[in-house]
N, C-alpha and C positions, 0 to 999 in steps of 0.2 A: 504494500500500500504506500510505501515511502522508501526512497533510496537516498542514502546519505553517503557523500563522498568525503573521506578524510584525506587531506592533502598536506604535504610538507611545505607547499607554496600555494596557498589558496588563490591569491590574486592571479598567479600565472595559470593555474588550472581553470579559473573562471574565464580568463581571456581566451584560452585555448578552446573551451567548450562553446563560447560565444562565436568565435571565428569559424569553427568547424561545423557546428550544428545549429547556430543561430538561436541558442537558448537565451532566454531573458532571466535575469537575476534580480532579486529584491533583497537588498542588504538589511540586516537586522543588527545594527551595531551594539545594542544593549545585550545581545546574546553572542556577539562575535560569530555571526552565522549569516549565510546567504541562502535564501530559498530560490529554487529554480523550477520553472514549468516548461518542460519540453512540449513539442507539438502533440505527443501522445502520452498517456499515463504510463507509469506513475511519475509524479513530480518528486522533488526531493530537496535536499539541502547540501551545502558545502561548508566545511569548516576546517580549521587547523587540526592536523593530526596531533593529539595530545595523549588522551587516555587510551586510545586505540591506535594500532599501526595504520599507516597510509593504506588506503584501499576503499572498498565499497562495503557499506553495511546495509543490509536489507531489513526493513521493518515489516512485521506481520501484525495485522490488526487483531485485537482481542477485545471481547466485551468485559472481561474480568482478569486483569493482569495478575493479581495475586493467585487466583486459582490456576492460571496457566503456568506461573512460575513453580507452583507445587507439582504440577504434572511434569514440567521439565526435569526437576530433580528426581522425582519418583521413577522417571523413565530413563535415568542414567545421564542426564545432562547436568550442567553446572551453571549457576547464576554468577556472572562475572561483574555485573553492575546492578545493584538492587533497584527497585522501583524509585523513580525520581520524578518530581513534578516539573512540567513545562507550564509556567504560569499562564493561565487563561486559555490553555489548549488541552491539556490532559497529562498523561504520565507515560514514562518509558522505562524499560529495563533491558539489559543486554545479557545474553546467555550463550553457551556453547552446547552443541549436541554431543553425543558420546564420541564422535569422531574428531571433535575439535573445530567444527565449522561454527563461526560466530554469526549470530543473528540477533535482532532486537524485537521487542514487543512494543506496541503502542495501544493505549486505551484512551479514547477521546473523552474529554470532559462533557458531561451532559449539558445541553443548551439550557439557559435559564428559562424557567417557566414564566410565561407572560401572565400578568395579572388580568384575569377576566372576571366579569361579573357573572354570578351564577345564572343559569338559564332562566329560572323563574323570575328573577329580578330584572333581567334584560327584557323578557316578554312583557312584564308589568310596566316597565318604563316606556316601551314601544306603544302599549295600549293607551297610556296616559297622554302620550304625544298625539295620537290620533284623536282622542277626545278633545284635547285642547284646540286642535286645528278645526274641528267641527264647530266648536263654540265661537271661534273667531270669524266665521262666515257671515 
């Protein structure tokens, strides 16, 4: 669902991907990260290789990251970076399968619920509006 590129020279990698593929990048300086959206999915991000070696990290979408991490370990995998928050977006964690392949998980933050009037109250208000318009005729 998301591809993350870890580079030893992010600006050089970004320039290369722009020139070769025409990808557009959106810098997120507060996170020291650049998001990219190629012509076809999935999109991803580019960052300095720090906690992980230079390369590509694929993210797998999950509805419950903690349950998935328990399955990873019970199935012979290892959690290499525990659940961490991405403020305003969701959570991620990094793991390795039993053969050493590194992958990541992503759980999206639930969108905020909109404040809506209960149905009965909305219908009542609508009826009051109709009655008022009849009286003004």
